[in-house]
C-alpha positions as CSV (number, residue, x, y, z in Angstrom):
1,M,212.1,77.7,93.1
2,L,209.7,80.3,91.8
3,E,210.9,83.7,90.7
4,R,207.4,85.2,91.0
5,V,204.1,83.9,92.5
6,R,200.9,84.0,90.4
7,V,198.0,84.5,92.8
8,G,194.3,84.2,92.5
9,V,191.8,85.7,95.0
10,A,188.5,84.0,95.8
11,G,186.2,86.7,97.1
12,A,185.5,90.4,96.3
13,S,184.3,91.7,99.7
14,W,185.3,94.9,101.4
15,W,187.9,92.9,103.3
16,A,189.5,91.6,100.1
17,D,189.7,95.2,99.0
18,A,191.0,96.6,102.3
19,M,193.4,93.9,103.3
20,H,194.4,91.1,100.9
21,L,194.6,92.9,97.5
22,P,196.6,95.9,98.7
23,S,199.0,93.6,100.6
24,L,199.5,91.3,97.7
25,K,200.0,94.2,95.2
26,S,202.6,95.7,97.6
27,H,204.8,92.6,97.3
28,P,207.4,93.0,94.5
29,R,207.3,89.4,93.5
30,A,203.6,88.7,93.6
31,D,201.3,88.9,90.6
32,V,197.5,88.9,91.2
33,V,196.3,87.4,88.0
34,A,192.7,86.3,88.8
35,I,189.8,87.1,91.0
36,C,186.5,85.2,91.5
37,A,183.2,86.2,93.0
38,R,179.6,84.9,92.6
39,Q,178.5,88.4,91.6
40,R,180.5,89.2,88.5
41,P,180.2,93.0,88.8
42,H,181.9,92.8,92.2
43,A,184.8,90.9,90.8
44,E,185.0,93.2,87.8
45,A,185.1,96.3,90.0
46,L,188.1,95.0,92.0
47,A,189.8,93.7,88.8
48,A,189.6,97.2,87.3
49,K,190.8,98.8,90.5
50,Y,193.9,96.5,90.9
51,G,194.7,95.7,87.3
52,I,193.7,92.0,87.5
53,E,193.3,90.3,84.1
54,G,191.3,87.2,84.9
55,V,187.7,87.5,86.2
56,F,185.7,84.5,87.2
57,T,182.4,83.5,88.9
58,D,183.3,79.9,89.6
59,H,186.4,79.2,91.7
60,R,186.9,75.8,89.9
61,E,187.2,77.5,86.6
62,M,189.7,80.0,88.0
63,I,191.8,77.2,89.4
64,E,191.7,75.3,86.1
65,K,192.3,78.2,83.8
66,G,194.1,80.8,85.8
67,A,197.6,79.2,85.7
68,L,197.9,79.9,89.5
69,D,200.6,79.1,92.0
70,A,198.6,80.2,95.0
71,L,195.1,81.1,96.1
72,V,193.8,83.5,98.8
73,V,190.4,82.5,100.1
74,S,188.4,85.5,101.4
75,V,184.8,84.3,101.3
76,P,182.0,83.5,103.8
77,D,182.8,80.7,106.2
78,D,180.6,78.0,104.6
79,W,182.6,78.3,101.3
80,H,186.1,77.8,102.9
81,Y,186.1,74.0,102.9
82,P,185.1,73.3,99.3
83,I,187.3,76.1,97.8
84,V,190.3,75.2,99.8
85,M,190.0,71.5,99.1
86,D,189.7,72.1,95.4
87,A,192.8,74.4,95.5
88,L,194.8,71.8,97.4
89,A,193.8,69.1,95.0
90,A,195.3,71.3,92.2
91,G,198.5,71.6,94.2
92,L,198.1,75.3,95.0
93,H,199.5,77.1,98.0
94,V,196.6,78.5,100.1
95,V,195.8,81.3,102.5
96,C,192.3,81.0,104.1
97,E,190.5,83.5,106.2
98,K,189.6,82.7,109.7
99,P,187.8,80.7,111.0
100,L,189.3,78.0,108.9
101,A,186.2,75.9,108.5
102,S,182.6,75.3,109.7
103,S,183.7,72.3,111.9
104,A,186.7,70.8,113.5
105,E,186.5,67.8,111.2
106,Q,186.6,70.0,108.1
107,A,189.6,71.9,109.5
108,R,191.4,68.7,110.2
109,Q,190.9,67.5,106.7
110,M,192.1,70.8,105.3
111,F,195.3,70.7,107.4
112,E,196.1,67.1,106.5
113,K,195.4,67.5,102.8
114,A,197.7,70.6,102.7
115,E,200.4,68.7,104.5
116,Q,200.0,65.7,102.1
117,A,200.2,68.1,99.1
118,R,203.4,69.7,100.5
119,V,202.2,73.2,99.9
120,K,202.4,76.3,102.0
121,H,199.2,77.0,104.0
122,M,198.1,79.9,106.2
123,T,195.1,80.7,108.4
124,Y,194.6,84.5,108.3
125,F,194.6,85.4,112.0
126,T,195.2,89.1,111.5
127,W,196.1,90.1,115.1
128,R,199.2,88.0,115.2
129,W,201.0,90.6,113.1
130,I,199.7,93.7,114.8
131,P,202.7,95.4,116.5
132,H,201.3,95.6,120.1
133,F,200.4,91.9,120.1
134,R,203.8,91.0,118.7
135,Y,205.4,93.0,121.6
136,L,203.1,91.3,124.1
137,Q,204.2,87.9,122.8
138,S,207.8,89.0,123.1
139,L,207.3,90.2,126.7
140,I,205.6,87.0,127.8
141,G,208.2,84.9,126.0
142,E,210.9,86.8,127.9
143,D,209.2,86.1,131.2
144,Y,208.1,89.6,132.0
145,I,205.2,88.1,134.0
146,G,206.8,84.6,134.6
147,R,204.5,81.6,134.5
148,V,201.1,82.7,133.2
149,F,198.3,82.2,135.8
150,H,195.4,83.8,133.9
151,C,194.4,85.7,130.8
152,H,191.3,87.8,129.9
153,L,190.7,88.7,126.3
154,T,187.8,90.8,125.0
155,Q,186.8,92.2,121.6
156,T,183.5,94.0,121.3
157,G,181.7,96.0,118.6
158,G,178.3,97.2,117.5
159,Y,178.0,95.9,113.9
160,G,175.4,93.3,114.9
161,R,173.0,95.8,116.6
162,D,170.9,96.9,113.6
163,G,169.3,93.5,112.9
164,R,170.0,93.4,109.2
165,Y,170.8,90.1,107.6
166,A,174.4,89.1,107.8
167,W,175.8,85.7,106.9
168,R,178.0,85.8,110.1
169,F,174.8,85.6,112.2
170,D,173.2,82.9,110.1
171,G,173.8,79.6,111.8
172,R,173.5,77.7,108.4
173,R,176.5,79.6,107.2
174,A,178.7,80.5,110.2
175,N,179.1,80.1,113.9
176,G,178.2,83.6,114.9
177,I,180.4,86.0,116.8
178,L,182.1,82.9,118.3
179,G,183.5,82.1,114.9
180,D,184.0,85.7,113.8
181,L,185.8,87.6,116.6
182,G,186.0,84.5,118.9
183,S,188.3,82.7,116.5
184,H,190.8,85.6,116.8
185,M,190.7,85.7,120.6
186,I,191.1,81.9,120.8
187,D,194.1,82.0,118.5
188,L,195.7,84.7,120.5
189,A,195.1,82.7,123.7
190,R,196.8,79.7,122.2
191,W,199.6,81.8,120.8
192,L,200.3,83.7,124.0
193,V,199.5,81.2,126.7
194,G,199.4,77.7,125.2
195,E,197.0,74.9,124.2
196,V,193.5,74.9,125.5
197,G,192.4,71.8,127.4
198,E,188.9,72.6,128.5
199,V,186.1,75.0,127.6
200,S,183.0,76.2,129.4
201,A,180.8,78.6,127.3
202,Q,177.7,80.7,127.4
203,L,176.4,81.9,124.0
204,A,173.5,84.2,123.3
205,T,171.6,85.7,120.5
206,L,170.6,89.1,121.8
207,V,169.4,90.8,118.5
208,E,167.0,89.3,116.1
209,H,168.4,89.4,112.6
210,A,166.4,89.7,109.4
211,A,166.1,86.7,107.1
212,P,168.2,86.6,103.9
213,R,166.7,87.5,100.5
214,A,165.1,84.3,99.1
215,E,167.1,84.4,95.9
216,L,170.4,84.3,97.8
217,V,169.9,81.1,99.8
218,E,168.2,77.8,99.6
219,A,167.0,77.8,103.2
220,P,165.9,80.4,105.7
221,A,168.4,81.7,108.2
222,M,169.0,80.0,111.5
223,P,170.0,82.4,114.4
224,A,173.6,82.3,115.5
225,N,175.2,83.8,118.6
226,D,176.1,87.5,118.7
227,S,177.6,87.4,122.2
228,A,179.9,84.7,123.6
229,L,181.5,84.1,127.0
230,L,184.2,81.4,127.2
231,G,186.0,80.1,130.3
232,L,189.2,78.3,129.4
233,R,191.5,75.9,131.2
234,F,194.9,75.6,129.5
235,A,197.0,72.4,129.3
236,S,199.5,74.3,131.6
237,G,196.9,74.7,134.3
238,A,196.4,78.5,133.6
239,Q,192.9,79.9,133.4
240,G,191.4,82.2,130.8
241,M,188.3,84.2,129.9
242,I,187.2,85.3,126.4
243,H,184.3,87.7,125.8
244,V,183.3,88.7,122.3
245,N,180.1,90.4,121.1
246,A,178.8,92.5,118.2
247,V,176.0,94.3,120.0
248,Q,177.8,96.8,122.2
249,H,177.1,100.4,121.4
250,R,180.4,102.2,121.0
251,G,179.5,105.1,118.9
252,A,182.4,106.7,117.1
253,Q,184.9,104.6,119.1
254,G,184.3,101.5,116.9
255,Q,185.6,98.2,118.0
256,K,187.5,97.8,121.3
257,Q,189.9,95.1,122.4
258,T,191.5,94.4,125.7
259,A,194.0,91.8,126.9
260,T,195.2,91.1,130.4
261,F,197.8,88.5,131.4
262,D,198.6,87.7,135.1
263,G,201.6,85.7,136.1
264,A,203.9,84.7,138.9
265,L,206.1,87.8,138.3
266,G,203.6,90.5,137.3
267,T,200.8,91.6,135.0
268,L,200.5,93.0,131.5
269,E,197.5,95.0,130.3
270,A,196.9,96.0,126.7
271,S,194.1,97.8,125.0
272,Y,193.3,98.7,121.4
273,G,190.5,100.7,119.8
274,S,189.9,101.4,116.1
275,A,189.7,105.1,117.0
276,T,192.2,105.3,119.9
277,G,195.1,103.0,118.9
278,S,197.0,100.7,121.3
279,E,198.6,100.9,124.7
280,I,200.4,98.4,126.9
281,H,201.1,98.8,130.6
282,G,203.0,96.4,132.9
283,I,203.8,95.9,136.5
284,R,206.3,93.5,138.1
285,H,205.9,91.7,141.4
286,D,208.3,94.1,143.2
287,E,206.6,97.3,141.8
288,D,203.7,99.4,143.1
289,H,202.7,101.1,139.9
290,F,202.0,100.2,136.3
291,T,204.5,101.4,133.7
292,H,203.6,102.4,130.2
293,L,205.5,100.1,127.7
294,P,205.8,101.8,124.3
295,V,206.0,99.3,121.4
296,P,209.7,99.2,120.3
297,E,210.6,100.3,116.9
298,R,211.5,96.8,115.7
299,F,207.8,95.8,115.9
300,L,206.4,98.9,114.1
301,P,205.7,99.2,110.3
302,A,208.2,101.1,108.2
303,S,205.7,104.0,107.9
304,R,205.4,104.3,111.7
305,Q,201.8,105.3,111.0
306,H,198.8,102.9,111.2
307,P,199.5,99.4,112.7
308,Y,197.8,97.8,109.7
309,D,200.6,99.3,107.5
310,V,202.6,96.1,108.4
311,F,200.6,94.3,105.8
312,R,201.9,96.6,103.1
313,T,205.5,97.0,104.2
314,E,206.6,94.1,106.3
315,A,206.7,90.2,106.2
316,A,203.1,90.0,107.5
317,G,199.9,88.3,106.3
318,D,199.8,87.9,102.6
319,R,203.3,89.2,102.2
320,L,204.6,86.6,104.6
321,F,202.8,83.9,102.6
322,I,204.5,85.0,99.4
323,D,207.9,85.1,101.1
324,A,207.3,81.6,102.5
325,I,206.5,80.3,99.0
326,L,209.6,82.0,97.4
327,E,212.0,80.9,100.2
328,D,210.4,77.5,100.9
329,R,209.8,78.4,104.6
330,A,207.2,77.1,107.1
331,I,204.3,79.5,107.9
332,S,202.7,80.4,111.2
333,P,199.8,80.6,111.7
334,S,199.1,77.6,109.5
335,F,196.1,75.4,108.9
336,Y,197.1,73.5,112.0
337,D,196.5,76.7,114.1
338,G,193.1,77.1,112.3
339,W,192.2,73.5,113.2
340,K,193.2,73.9,116.8
341,A,191.1,77.1,117.1
342,Q,188.2,75.3,115.4
343,Q,188.4,72.6,118.1
344,V,187.8,75.2,120.8
345,I,184.9,76.8,118.8
346,E,183.3,73.3,118.5
347,A,183.8,72.6,122.2
348,A,182.2,76.0,123.1
349,L,179.2,75.2,121.0
350,L,178.8,71.8,122.7
351,S,179.3,73.3,126.1
352,D,176.6,75.9,125.6
353,R,174.2,73.3,124.1
354,E,174.7,70.8,126.9
355,G,175.5,73.1,129.8
356,R,178.8,71.5,130.8
357,R,182.5,71.8,130.6
358,V,184.0,70.2,127.5
359,H,187.4,68.7,127.2
360,I,189.1,69.4,123.9
361,A,190.3,65.8,123.7
362,E,186.7,64.9,122.9
363,H,187.1,66.6,119.6
364,Q,190.5,65.4,118.5
365,A,190.7,63.0,115.6
C-alpha cells in the first residue's frame, strides 16, 4: 500500500489549471511531480504556479523518468488513446478526460488493458460529482418517481459561435459537440436511467470554423458537428432525448443545463446555469403542484459555496482517484463507463450518417 501517490499530468490547458491541478494539490497525500505539454512554455507556466519539479514535452519521457504512480490525462481527444495505453503498459493508475477515446474500439482496448494491468482507472465525467446531480441520483434511486418512463437532458452554450478554429470541432481530432458535451449527457443518462439499447441521431454543423494553422497539424480540418439531437431507447424500455449544442447565444448567462425525468410516480426537473446555479423541483402522482427540493447538506461541499468546490474538499474527481489508489477501492465512473458512452457516440454518428436507428449491440465487441 502506498503512503503517498506521485502523480504526473499530461496536458497544460485551462482545464488542467482550473480543475485537475487544484484538486490534486488539495489532497494531503498526493504529490504532483511532473507535467507534460507539447508547448514547453505552457508546461513551465503551470509548473511554476503549482510547484511541480518535472517538466516534459513528451509523455513517454515523463512516464519513463518521472517515477510516477499515476497519470492524469487532460489533452485533446485524439491523444487520449496513445497516452493512456503507454501509461497502462508502464503499470500506472490512470484518470482520462471524457470522452475516453476517438472510437468504441479504442475505448474497449483501454478498459481491457487497464483491467489486465490491475490498476485504478477513471473516466472524468465531471457532472457525476456535482451536488444537484448526486441528489437527483439519490431521489431516483429511492423511487421518488418510480419506474422511469422518459428523460430529457440538454446542455447548451455559445462557445462555438465565433467560427475560430477549435480542435473540438475538427473531425480529424474529435467527434464535435457530440463527444464534448454529448458524452457528459450520455453518461448521466446511463447513470440515472440505465443502459442505452438504441440510438437515433441528427447531427449538424451550423457554424463554419476556421482551418487550423498549418504548423499545428498535418492535414486540414474536417468539419465536426456543433449541434446534436439524440433519441434514446433504454434497455428498460424507457425513452430519452439528449440535445447539446455550442452555438446558442446565451450572453452573460453562459452554459445552461436542464434535466427532466418522468416516471410512474411523478416527475423531477432540474436546471443549472453557470451564472444562475442549480434548482430541483419535483411532483408526485398524487400532487397538483411542483415542490422546490433543496439539495441536502450531505451532498454539498464543505465550503457550502460553489458546487465545484467538491473537487477541492470532498472525495470527488481526482481526489476520489487518489483515495481509491491509497485504499485499493474500485472507482466509478471507470474506463468501462467511458467505453459504454463511446458506444452510444459511435451509434449516433452511424445513425446520422445512414439515417436509421442503430442498436448498441451492433458496436459491442
